[in-house]
N, C-alpha and C positions, 0 to 999 in steps of 0.2 A: 631901784626907783619906784617910789610909794605907788605910782599910778599902774605901773606895769605890775606889781604884786597884787593891786585889786582886780586887776584883769585876770589874773591866775588863779586867785581865789574864786572867782566868779566860774571859771572853767571847772576848778575841782567840784564846786556845789552842783554844777549842771551835769556830773558824771562824765566830763570830757577832760581828764587831765592831760591827754596826749596832745590836745590843742596847745599848750606850753612848748614854746621852743626850749633845746636843750635839755628836755626832760629824760634822765637818765636812771637806769636802774641803782647805780652806786649812789648817786647822791641824792635822789628823790624818793627810793624805794627803801632800800636797806636801812638807810639812815633814820629814816622816820619810823622803821620797826624796831630799831636798836633797843628801845625801853622795854618793849615787849619780850625780846630775845633775851634781854639781859635777866627780866624777872623770871623766865622759864630756866635759863641757864641756872641761876642759883638755886632754883626749886628742885633741880635734878640732882641734887647732892643726895637725895633720897635714893638714887640708882646704887648708892653704896651699901645699903642696908640689906638685911636676909630676915624673913619672917622667922626663920628656924633659930636666930640667935637672941641672946637675951637683951634686955632693955638697955642695960648699960653697954653691951657690946654694939647695939645698933646705933646708940648715940655716939659713942666712940668712931664709929664708921662714918655717920652721917657728917659730923665735924670734921673727920679727915677728909671725906669727900669734898666738903666745902672749901677746905684749905687747898685742895688739889687744883679745883676749879678757879679760885680766886688766883692762885698762884700762876697757873697757867694764862690766865686772862691779864694780869699784869706783866707777866713777862713779854706777851705778844705786844702790849702796849710799849714796853721799853724797845723791843726790836723796831716798832713802827715808829719810833722817835716821840711818844707821848708820855706823859706823867703815868707812874703806875697804876693809880687809882682813877684814871679818867674814863669816860664813857666815849667812845669813838664818834667822832663827828664824819668820819669817812669809812663806811663798811665794805671791804672789799672781800676778795676769795679766801683770804688769809683767815679773818673773823667769822666767815661763814663756815669755813672748813673746821675751825675750832669749835664752832656751835655745834656742829654736827658729831665731831669726833671724841672730844673731850668727855662729856658726860657719857658718851657710851663706853668710855674706857673704865668708868668707875665700876661697874659691875664685873669687870674682868680682874681689876686689882683687888676689889673686896668679894673674894668668894668665886671667881672664875665663871661667873653667871653668863655664859655665851647668849642664850636665849634673851635675857634681859638687856645685854649689850646691842644686838641687833635690832630689838624691838625699839630701844631709845634711839638708835640713829635713825630708823625708817620714820619714826613720829618726827623728829626733828626735821628730816627731810620734806616730810609731808607739810610741816607748819612754814618751812620756808616757802614752798610752792604756794600755799594758801596765801600767805604774806603778799608775796609777789603779785598774785592776782588780784588782790583785793586792793592792794594800794595803787599798783601800776595802772590799773584800769578803773580804779574809782568805784569799785563794786557797791560799796556802802552807799555812796551818794547816788549811785544810778539807782539803787532800789529806792531810796529816799524819794528822788526827784519823780521817778515814775509811779512809785506809790501814791504821791500826793496827786496824780493826775488819773490814778487808776478807773476812778469812778466816772470822770468824764470820757475816758475812753471807752468805758463799757457801755455808756449811754450813747456814745457814738457808733457802737457796734450793735446796736439793738437790733437792728434789721436781720443780721447773720445769727444772732442769738435766738431771735424768734422763728427763725427757719430751722436751726439745728438743732435745737434743744429740745422741743417737743418729739420729733422723730426720734432723737436719742433715747428719751425717756421711754419711748414704746419698746424699744429694743431693750433697753435695759431693765424694764419690768419684766420680760419675757425671761430675760436671763436670771433675774433674782429669784424667781419662784420656781426655778429649775432645781430638781434634786441634785443632779450632777454638779451645779456650779457650788452649792454648799459642802459636798462631799470633797471636791477637789480642793477648795480654798480651806476647809478645815483640817484635812489631813496633810496640807502641804507643810514640810519642813520649814521651820522659821527663815533659815537660810536660803531655801529657794524662793519663799515668798519675797524675800528683799531682793533676790537676782530678777525676778518677774517684774517687780516694781522698777527696778533701773532699767530693765528691758524697754518698759513702756515709756519711761522718760528719755532715753535715748532716741526711741523712734519718733516720739513727739519732737524732741528737740531738732531731729533731721529736718522734720517736715517744716518745722518753723524757720531754720536757717538757710534752707536751700534758696528761699526768694530774697535773701537779704543783700547779697551783692548788688543785684539789679536796682533793689530798692534804695540802697545808701546812694548809688550814682544819681537816681533820680531825684533823691532828697538833696544832694549837693548842687543839682542843677537848679532845683526850686528854692534853696534857701541860702545856697553858698555863692551865688552870682558876684557878691560884693569882692569877695577875697580871692586870692589864689587857690589852684586845685589842693585837694586835701593830699597828704601823704598816705602811703599804704596803711601804718599803723592807726593814723587819725582816722581813716575808713573803718578799721577795725573796731575803733573806740566808738564810732557813731552806730556802727551795727550791733554791738553789745548793748547800747541804749535801747535800740530798736527791738533785740531780742529779748530783753528782760521785760520792756513793756508788754511784748506780746504774752511772754511766760507768766507773767502773774496774771493777765486776764484768764489765761487757761487754768491757773491754779485756783483762782476764785469759782470758776465754774466747776472744777473737780472738787472742791470742798463743799460747795453747796449742794452738788448731786450726791456725794458721799454722806452728807449730814441728812439729806431727804430719805435716803435710803436705810440709814440707822433709825430714824424716827419711824419710817415704814414698817421696817422689818420688827421692831419692838412691837408694834401694833398688830401685825398681820400674820407673823411667824412665831407662834407661840412654842411651849417645851415639848406638848405633845407631838406638835407637826415635826419639830427638830428631832425628836426621839423615833418618828416613824421614818425620816430621812436618812436615819443612822448618821446623824451630825457629830463629830468630834467637838473638841475644844470648848467645852460648855462651861468653862469657868465663867460665872457671873462678875461683871464689872460694874454694873449698875442695876440696881433694882428699886422699883416703885409702883405705887398702885393708883389706879385711874378708874372712875367710876365702880370701885370695888374689884376691878380686875387686877392681877399681877403683871406687871409689864419688867422684861429682863432685857437688859443689853449684854450680851455676851461676847466672848472673845471670837467665836465663830461669826458672830452677825458684823463685828468690827471687820473681820477678815475679808468677807463677802463684800461689804459696802465699801471697802476699801480696793477690791479688785474692781468693783463697776466703776467707782471713782476714776481709776486710771484708765480703764477703757473709755470712759466718758472724754477724758482729757486728750488721749490719743485721737478720737474721732473729733473733738472739736479742734484740734491742730490741724487735721486735714480739711474740714469744714473752711476755716478762716484761710488756709491756702490756696483752696480752689475758688474762693469767693472773691471774684474782683471788686465787688463794691465795696466790701469791707475794707479789702487792702487800700483801695483808693482814699476812703474815708480815714482809714487809720494813718496812711503817709501824708494825707493834706493836714490832718491836726497836728502831725507831729512837727511837719514843715513849719507851720504858724509858731509853734512851741519852740523849736529850735532856731529859728530866723534870728534871734537875738543873740544867740551865742555865735552864729555864723558870722553876723554882722560886727560882734566883739571882737571876733578873731581877726577879721580884717583891720579894725581899728589898731588892735594890739599889735600886729604885724608892721603896719604903719609907724607905730610910736617906737618899736624897737629900732627901726631903720633910722628913725630921726635921731635916737639916743645914741645910735653907732656912730 
């Protein structure tokens, strides 16, 4: 029914696909991702090649790999009662297993490349997980919906920003001009630097997420009174919208503070100071002249500014967690924004009952 489909498109655009009744992974997630999976599936014929082989040998291996992929895909279609060359309209466990295992078999068949086979299987599994999260929970629509309201939400939270950021900048400035800070981040291995960034992100995410169950219930009471109670999966979907909205605010604060310290460091921490501090990673990323003076943006400066920005994000996440005024303002604004979606859900469910 066209009217029901209009409601369902509206829920998807608002980042709330789980408001759709009978929403299933088999019919609504994997089938929508099938064209992407098919493109990746065919592209993985390159898993049959070996850089130590000649061009003609690699060409023959790639064509042979393509034949194996298409043949396996076609045979699976025949077993499932579909035409050999059809794109499946119902993607189930058999298709997903073939997507992971068949391309991973090519490096084994052509050269016994166990490492490439395992890597292919892991990448395909990760792609399945990513596609499931993005499509099932409407992550792209959530980012688009919350991003369109980001600056309105930042304006609404101006009070907490005006209290948190100045104090944060004072602490950050003290850290930034600290010799040990530069030495630690300039000498840290790349892998450890990434792990530290992930650690800050995880800690900040925990601080943001810890309040979400209670706030989702309060949001439902304020905006969803017209319809029946939400199911657990639908509450999770609403909580994800709230999480992404707050995470984008934190990200903007992080980027702003990181950019501030890149500029400040280029102006205040010159090459002679970095040499006295025994700073490593002095590769120059950007060089410019201002008022006759040489300014440099180095890898070390980006590392230290990124570390300060990560710390700032964690601090801001804690600040918004403990500031009741901010959370009430954020929830009240979100209640107004999502009231239409909750009202549409009540109308949608009533229409489904009438149709049934």
